[in-house]
C-alpha positions as CSV (number, residue, x, y, z in Angstrom):
1,M,-59.6,108.8,67.6
2,K,-59.0,109.5,71.3
3,T,-56.1,112.2,71.9
4,S,-57.1,113.1,75.5
5,N,-53.9,112.9,78.2
6,L,-51.4,113.3,75.2
7,S,-48.8,115.9,75.6
8,L,-48.7,117.0,72.0
9,D,-46.8,120.1,72.6
10,Q,-43.6,117.8,73.8
11,A,-43.6,115.8,70.4
12,P,-40.2,115.3,69.2
13,P,-39.5,116.8,65.6
14,E,-41.4,114.5,63.0
15,D,-38.2,113.1,61.2
16,I,-37.0,111.3,64.3
17,P,-39.5,108.6,64.9
18,F,-39.9,108.6,60.8
19,R,-36.2,107.9,60.4
20,F,-36.2,104.9,62.3
21,M,-39.8,103.4,61.3
22,V,-39.1,103.6,57.8
23,A,-35.7,101.9,58.1
24,A,-37.6,98.8,59.4
25,P,-39.0,97.8,55.9
26,V,-35.5,98.6,54.3
27,F,-34.1,96.0,56.8
28,G,-37.0,93.6,55.9
29,I,-36.1,93.7,52.2
30,L,-32.8,92.9,53.3
31,T,-34.4,89.7,55.1
32,G,-36.0,88.8,52.0
33,I,-32.9,88.8,50.0
34,Y,-30.9,86.8,52.6
35,L,-33.9,84.0,52.6
36,L,-33.7,84.0,48.6
37,A,-30.0,83.8,48.5
38,Y,-29.4,81.0,51.1
39,G,-32.5,79.0,51.0
40,D,-32.5,75.7,53.1
41,R,-29.0,76.3,54.4
42,L,-30.6,78.6,56.8
43,F,-32.6,75.7,58.4
44,I,-29.5,73.3,59.1
45,T,-29.5,74.2,62.7
46,A,-31.0,77.2,64.8
47,W,-27.6,77.9,66.0
48,S,-25.8,78.3,62.7
49,I,-24.0,81.6,62.1
50,K,-26.0,82.4,59.1
51,T,-29.2,81.8,60.9
52,V,-28.0,83.7,63.8
53,A,-27.5,86.9,61.1
54,L,-31.2,86.1,59.9
55,V,-32.6,86.6,63.6
56,H,-30.7,89.6,64.2
57,M,-32.2,91.1,61.0
58,V,-35.6,90.7,62.3
59,T,-34.9,91.5,66.0
60,L,-32.5,94.8,65.2
61,G,-33.3,95.7,61.7
62,W,-36.9,95.5,62.0
63,L,-38.0,95.3,65.7
64,A,-35.5,97.5,67.1
65,M,-35.9,100.1,64.8
66,V,-39.7,100.5,65.1
67,M,-39.7,100.2,68.7
68,M,-37.0,102.7,69.0
69,G,-38.9,105.0,67.0
70,A,-41.9,104.5,68.9
71,F,-40.2,105.2,72.2
72,Y,-38.6,108.5,71.3
73,Q,-42.4,109.4,70.2
74,M,-44.2,107.6,73.0
75,V,-42.5,109.0,76.0
76,P,-42.7,112.5,75.6
77,V,-46.4,112.5,74.0
78,L,-47.9,109.4,75.9
79,V,-46.3,109.9,79.2
80,G,-45.1,113.2,79.2
81,G,-41.4,112.6,79.8
82,H,-38.9,114.9,78.5
83,V,-36.2,113.2,76.6
84,P,-32.9,114.7,76.9
85,G,-30.7,115.6,73.8
86,I,-33.3,114.8,71.3
87,G,-31.4,116.5,68.6
88,L,-28.6,113.9,68.8
89,T,-30.9,111.1,68.0
90,R,-30.4,111.7,64.4
91,L,-26.6,111.1,64.9
92,N,-27.6,108.0,67.2
93,F,-29.6,106.6,64.3
94,Y,-26.5,106.4,62.1
95,F,-24.8,104.8,64.8
96,L,-27.4,102.1,64.9
97,T,-28.0,101.3,61.3
98,V,-24.3,100.9,60.6
99,G,-23.8,98.8,63.7
100,I,-26.6,96.6,62.5
101,S,-25.4,96.2,59.0
102,S,-21.8,95.5,60.1
103,L,-23.1,93.0,62.7
104,I,-25.0,91.2,59.9
105,I,-22.0,91.3,57.6
106,G,-19.7,90.2,60.2
107,L,-21.8,87.2,61.4
108,N,-22.7,86.1,57.7
109,F,-19.0,86.2,56.5
110,W,-17.1,85.5,59.7
111,L,-15.3,88.8,59.8
112,P,-14.3,89.7,63.3
113,V,-13.3,93.5,62.1
114,F,-17.0,94.1,61.2
115,L,-18.3,92.6,64.4
116,L,-15.5,95.0,66.5
117,I,-17.4,97.7,64.5
118,A,-20.7,96.4,65.3
119,V,-19.7,96.0,69.2
120,I,-18.6,100.0,69.1
121,L,-21.3,101.2,67.0
122,L,-24.0,99.3,68.4
123,G,-22.5,99.8,72.0
124,I,-22.5,103.7,71.4
125,G,-26.1,103.8,69.8
126,I,-27.8,101.5,72.5
127,T,-26.0,103.2,75.4
128,N,-27.2,106.7,74.2
129,F,-30.6,105.5,73.8
130,V,-31.0,103.4,77.2
131,T,-29.6,106.8,78.7
132,Q,-32.1,109.1,77.1
133,L,-35.1,107.1,77.8
134,S,-34.0,106.2,81.2
135,I,-33.7,109.8,82.4
136,A,-37.0,110.6,80.7
137,L,-38.8,107.7,82.2
138,F,-37.3,107.6,85.9
139,R,-37.3,111.1,86.3
140,M,-41.4,110.9,86.2
141,K,-43.4,110.0,89.1
142,A,-46.1,108.6,87.4
143,N,-47.6,105.3,88.5
144,R,-49.1,104.1,85.7
145,P,-48.5,100.7,84.2
146,V,-47.6,101.8,80.8
147,V,-44.5,103.9,82.6
148,F,-43.7,100.6,84.6
149,A,-43.6,98.4,81.3
150,L,-41.6,101.1,79.2
151,R,-39.1,101.1,82.2
152,L,-38.6,97.4,82.5
153,S,-38.4,97.2,78.8
154,I,-35.5,99.8,78.6
155,F,-33.7,97.7,81.4
156,F,-33.9,94.2,79.8
157,L,-32.6,95.8,76.6
158,A,-29.4,97.2,78.5
159,I,-28.9,93.7,79.8
160,T,-29.7,91.9,76.5
161,A,-27.2,94.2,74.6
162,T,-24.3,93.7,77.5
163,L,-24.7,90.0,77.4
164,A,-24.6,89.9,73.5
165,I,-21.4,92.0,73.5
166,L,-19.9,89.9,76.2
167,M,-20.8,86.7,74.1
168,I,-19.1,88.2,70.9
169,G,-15.8,89.2,72.8
170,S,-15.8,85.9,74.3
171,M,-16.5,84.1,70.5
172,Y,-13.5,85.9,69.1
173,G,-11.0,85.8,71.9
174,W,-11.3,89.6,73.3
175,W,-11.8,88.7,76.7
176,R,-12.6,85.5,78.9
177,L,-15.8,84.7,80.6
178,G,-16.2,83.0,83.9
179,V,-19.5,81.6,83.1
180,D,-20.6,79.0,80.5
181,R,-21.6,80.7,77.4
182,S,-24.7,78.9,76.7
183,I,-26.1,80.3,79.9
184,L,-25.6,83.8,78.7
185,K,-27.2,82.9,75.5
186,Y,-30.4,81.7,77.1
187,L,-30.4,84.7,79.2
188,H,-29.8,87.1,76.1
189,I,-32.8,85.5,74.1
190,T,-35.0,85.6,77.5
191,Y,-34.5,89.1,78.3
192,G,-34.3,90.3,74.6
193,L,-37.9,88.6,73.4
194,I,-39.7,88.6,76.8
195,G,-38.2,91.7,78.6
196,W,-37.5,94.0,75.9
197,V,-39.9,93.3,73.1
198,G,-42.7,91.8,75.5
199,F,-42.7,94.7,77.9
200,L,-42.4,97.2,75.0
201,L,-45.1,95.7,73.2
202,M,-47.5,95.4,76.4
203,G,-46.9,98.9,77.4
204,V,-48.0,100.5,73.8
205,A,-51.0,98.1,74.0
206,F,-51.9,99.5,77.2
207,H,-52.4,102.9,75.8
208,V,-52.6,102.7,71.8
209,I,-55.3,99.9,71.9
210,P,-57.8,102.2,73.5
211,M,-56.8,105.4,71.6
212,F,-56.4,104.1,68.0
213,Y,-59.5,101.5,68.4
214,L,-61.7,103.6,70.4
215,T,-61.9,100.8,73.2
216,E,-62.3,101.2,77.0
217,A,-59.5,102.1,78.9
218,F,-57.1,99.1,79.6
219,P,-57.8,98.3,83.2
220,D,-54.6,99.4,85.6
221,R,-55.3,96.5,88.0
222,R,-55.2,93.9,84.9
223,S,-52.0,95.8,83.5
224,K,-50.1,95.4,86.8
225,Q,-51.1,91.6,87.4
226,I,-49.5,91.0,83.7
227,I,-46.6,92.9,84.5
228,I,-45.8,91.3,88.1
229,L,-46.4,87.6,86.2
230,E,-43.7,88.4,83.3
231,L,-41.4,89.5,85.9
232,V,-41.8,86.7,88.1
233,G,-41.6,84.3,85.1
234,I,-38.3,86.2,83.9
235,T,-36.7,85.9,87.0
236,G,-37.5,82.4,87.6
237,L,-36.3,81.4,84.3
238,S,-32.9,83.4,85.0
239,F,-32.3,81.3,88.2
240,G,-32.9,78.3,86.2
241,F,-30.7,78.9,83.4
242,I,-28.0,79.7,85.7
243,F,-28.2,76.9,88.1
244,Q,-28.8,74.6,84.5
245,V,-32.3,73.1,86.2
246,P,-33.7,70.0,84.1
247,P,-36.4,70.8,81.3
248,L,-39.2,70.1,83.7
249,W,-38.2,73.0,86.2
250,L,-37.7,75.3,83.2
251,S,-41.0,74.6,82.1
252,L,-42.9,75.2,85.4
253,L,-40.8,78.3,85.9
254,S,-41.8,79.7,82.5
255,F,-45.6,79.3,83.5
256,P,-45.9,82.8,85.0
257,I,-44.9,84.2,81.3
258,L,-47.4,82.1,79.6
259,L,-50.2,82.9,82.2
260,G,-49.2,86.8,81.9
261,F,-49.5,86.7,78.2
262,V,-52.7,84.7,78.2
263,V,-54.3,87.6,80.5
264,F,-53.1,90.1,78.5
265,I,-54.3,88.6,75.2
266,G,-57.7,87.8,76.8
267,Q,-58.1,91.5,77.9
268,I,-57.3,92.9,74.5
269,F,-59.9,90.6,73.0
270,I,-62.7,91.8,75.5
271,L,-61.5,95.4,74.8
272,L,-61.9,95.0,70.9
273,Q,-65.0,93.1,71.2
274,R,-66.5,96.2,72.9
275,R,-65.1,98.8,70.8
276,Q,-67.4,101.8,69.7
277,R,-66.6,101.2,66.1
278,K,-66.9,97.6,64.7
279,N,-65.0,98.0,61.4
280,V,-61.8,96.1,60.8
281,D,-58.8,97.7,59.2
282,T,-55.5,96.1,58.3
283,S,-54.0,97.2,61.4
284,L,-56.5,95.4,63.2
285,R,-55.9,92.3,61.4
286,F,-52.4,92.3,62.1
287,W,-52.8,92.6,65.7
288,R,-55.3,89.9,65.7
289,M,-52.8,87.7,63.9
290,G,-50.1,88.7,66.6
291,L,-52.5,87.9,69.3
292,L,-53.1,84.3,67.8
293,C,-49.4,83.5,67.3
294,L,-48.2,84.5,70.7
295,P,-49.7,82.0,72.8
296,L,-48.7,79.5,70.0
297,S,-45.3,80.4,70.3
298,L,-45.2,80.1,73.7
299,I,-46.7,76.6,73.8
300,C,-44.0,75.4,71.5
301,L,-40.7,76.9,73.6
302,P,-41.3,74.4,76.6
303,I,-41.9,71.4,74.1
304,S,-38.5,72.4,72.3
305,L,-36.9,71.6,75.6
306,Y,-37.5,67.8,75.3
307,R,-36.9,67.4,71.8
308,I,-33.3,66.2,70.1
309,D,-34.7,67.8,66.6
310,E,-35.0,71.6,66.4
311,I,-38.3,71.6,64.7
312,F,-40.2,73.5,68.0
313,T,-37.5,76.1,68.3
314,Y,-37.7,77.1,64.6
315,L,-41.7,77.1,65.2
316,F,-41.3,79.2,68.3
317,A,-39.0,81.5,66.4
318,M,-41.4,82.1,63.5
319,L,-44.4,82.3,65.9
320,Y,-43.0,84.9,68.2
321,L,-40.6,87.1,65.9
322,I,-42.6,87.2,62.8
323,G,-46.3,85.9,63.4
324,F,-46.3,88.1,66.9
325,A,-43.7,90.9,67.2
326,S,-43.4,91.7,63.4
327,A,-47.2,91.5,62.6
328,V,-48.2,93.7,65.8
329,T,-45.4,96.3,64.7
330,N,-46.2,96.1,61.0
331,G,-49.9,97.0,62.1
332,M,-48.9,99.6,64.3
333,L,-46.8,101.6,61.4
334,Y,-50.3,101.9,59.7
335,K,-51.5,103.8,62.6
336,I,-48.6,105.6,63.8
337,I,-47.4,107.0,60.6
338,P,-50.5,108.5,59.5
339,F,-51.2,109.9,63.2
340,L,-47.8,111.5,63.3
341,I,-48.1,113.1,59.7
342,W,-51.4,114.5,60.7
343,L,-50.2,115.5,64.3
344,H,-47.2,117.3,63.0
345,R,-48.7,118.9,59.5
346,F,-52.3,119.2,60.0
347,S,-53.7,119.4,63.4
348,S,-52.9,122.9,63.8
349,L,-54.8,123.6,60.3
350,V,-58.3,122.2,61.8
351,G,-61.0,124.6,61.0
352,K,-58.9,126.7,58.7
353,V,-58.6,124.6,55.8
354,E,-59.8,120.9,54.8
355,T,-57.5,118.3,56.2
356,P,-57.2,114.6,55.2
357,T,-58.4,111.8,57.4
358,M,-55.7,109.1,58.5
359,K,-57.0,106.8,56.1
360,E,-56.7,109.2,53.3
361,I,-53.0,109.9,54.4
362,L,-52.1,106.0,54.7
363,P,-55.4,104.1,52.4
364,D,-56.0,100.7,53.6
365,L,-56.3,98.8,50.2
366,P,-52.3,98.7,49.9
367,A,-52.1,97.7,53.3
368,H,-54.6,94.9,52.7
369,R,-52.5,93.3,50.1
370,Q,-49.6,93.3,52.1
371,F,-51.2,91.9,54.9
372,Y,-52.0,89.0,52.8
373,L,-48.4,89.0,51.4
374,F,-47.0,88.7,55.0
375,S,-49.5,86.3,56.2
376,G,-48.8,83.9,53.3
377,A,-45.2,84.0,53.9
378,L,-45.5,83.4,57.5
379,L,-47.5,80.3,56.8
380,L,-44.8,79.2,54.5
381,L,-42.3,79.6,57.0
382,L,-44.0,77.6,59.7
383,I,-44.3,74.9,56.9
384,S,-40.7,75.3,56.1
385,S,-39.7,74.7,59.8
386,V,-41.3,71.3,59.6
387,Y,-40.2,70.8,55.8
388,P,-37.3,73.0,55.1
389,I,-37.7,72.6,50.9
390,D,-35.2,74.8,49.3
391,P,-37.2,76.4,46.6
392,L,-40.1,77.0,49.1
393,I,-37.7,79.0,51.3
394,R,-36.4,81.0,48.3
395,G,-40.0,81.6,47.2
396,I,-40.9,83.1,50.7
397,G,-37.8,85.3,50.5
398,G,-39.6,86.8,47.3
399,M,-42.9,87.3,49.0
400,W,-41.1,89.0,51.6
401,I,-39.2,91.5,49.7
402,V,-42.5,92.2,47.6
403,S,-44.6,92.7,51.2
404,N,-41.8,94.9,52.9
405,T,-41.6,96.6,49.3
406,I,-45.3,97.8,49.4
407,L,-44.9,98.7,53.0
408,L,-41.9,100.9,52.4
409,Y,-43.8,102.6,49.4
410,Q,-46.7,103.2,51.3
411,L,-44.8,104.8,54.1
412,R,-42.6,107.0,51.8
413,K,-45.8,108.3,49.6
414,S,-47.4,109.0,53.0
415,L,-44.5,111.4,54.0
416,K,-44.6,113.3,51.0
417,I,-47.7,114.6,51.7
418,Q,-47.6,118.3,52.8
419,P,-50.2,120.6,54.3
420,P,-52.1,123.3,51.9
421,E,-51.3,127.1,52.0
422,V,-53.7,128.8,54.5
423,P,-55.5,131.7,52.8
424,P,-54.3,134.9,54.3
425,T,-56.7,136.2,56.9
426,V,-57.8,140.1,57.1
427,S,-57.6,141.3,61.1
428,N,-60.2,144.1,62.1
429,D,-57.3,146.5,62.3
430,D,-56.4,145.8,58.9
431,F,-59.9,146.1,57.4
432,A,-60.2,149.5,59.2
433,A,-56.9,151.1,57.9
434,M,-58.0,149.8,54.5
435,F,-61.1,151.8,54.7
436,A,-59.2,154.9,56.4
437,N,-56.6,155.0,53.2
438,M,-59.7,154.8,50.5
439,P,-60.4,158.3,48.8
440,P,-63.5,160.0,49.9
441,P,-66.6,159.1,47.3
442,P,-67.3,161.6,44.7
443,P,-70.2,164.2,45.4
444,P,-73.6,163.2,44.1
445,P,-74.5,164.9,40.8
446,K,-76.7,168.1,41.2
447,K,-80.0,167.8,40.0
448,K,-81.2,169.8,36.9
449,D,-83.9,172.2,37.5
C-alpha cells in the first residue's frame, strides 16, 4: 500500500471517523427492518412518504455517515487541509444521527414535530460540517483534481440540504415558495446524487484506488475531463428542470453526465487491470459491482422519463443508491477502517514489536460472506422493482439485516484491537549508570604455596 503524499501527522483523533462509519451499518439494519415491516407497500409509488423515508435511510443514514467520516479523515490526511474545530465534530455527530432519526420518524408517521426537530438538528449538523470542510478545502491553493472534486461535493451538499429544508417547510405550511415544488424535487435529487455523492466518490477514487490497490496514479488530465463533463451535465439539467423542457431535451442535457461516468469507469478498469498485485479481495469485488451498476443506472434514468409506470425509476434508485454508491462505500469500509486502526495504533510501533497486517485487523472471509448477502439482496431488489412481491421484499429485509449485522460485528471487532505493550529499552546512559553503582568485584583468591 502506498502512503506517500499523506499528511499522517494531521490525522484527526481516531474516534471521529470511526463513529460516523460505524453508524452506517446501524442505519443499514434499520433499513432492513423497514423493508421487513412494510413489504410491498414501499413499492406502491416512488413518491409515497414511506418510500421517501426508506430512500433517506440509505442516502442519509448510510451514505452520508460514511462519506462524512471519510471527509473528516481524507481532507487532513490526503489533501493536507486543516479542519477547524475538529473536537466539536463529536457533538456534530449527535446532531446528525438524532436529526436523521427524527426525519425518518416524521416522514414515516407523518409527524410535523419530528420533521421540525429534523430540520433544526440536520440544519445545524450539515451547516457545521459544510463550514468546517469548506474552510479546510478553500484555504488550500492546491490545484489537484481530488481537491476540486471534494469542493464541488461540499458545495452540492449545501444546496441539496437547503432545497430539502425549503420543501419540508413548504409541505407543512411553514413558508410559501414562489416556484413549483416538483422543480425543487428534481434539483434536490440531481444535486444530491450526482453532485454530492458522485463528486465525492470520484474524488475518493482519484486517490484511494492507486493507494489501496497499488495501481498507477489516476491521470490528472482525465480527472479534470470527468469533473468538467459532470459539471456541464448538472448545469444543463438544472436549466432543463427550471424551464421544464420536454423529456427528449432532458435526455440530451444529461448526456455529459453519462459520458463523464463512462470515462471514469473506463479509467478505473484500466488502472485495476494494470495493478501490481493481481489478488482480488472483497473490497475490490464491491468496487467492481459498483462500476457495473453505475452505467446501468444512468441508462434507466432517461428511459423513466418516457414511461407512465415507475419501474425504471425504481431500477435507477436500486442500481445507483445500492448497486453503485452503497456497494462502493461498503467496500471502502473494509479498506479504510483497518488502515486507520493500523495508522493510529500500530504505525509508530513498526520495528519495535510485531504489528498486524490490514487483513489480520479485518479478515476477508467474513467480508466475503457479507458481499454475497449484499449481492443477493441487490439482485432481489431489482426483481422486486419489476415484480413487487410482498414475501420477497420482506425476505430482502431479512437479508439486509444479516448483511449489515455481519459488517457491524466485523467493524466493532476490529476496533477492539489494541496495540501490544512495547518492551522497555535501556539507554547507553542507563547502562553505564547501572555498572557504576555495582559493588567492586571480590579480590582473586591467593595462591597457596
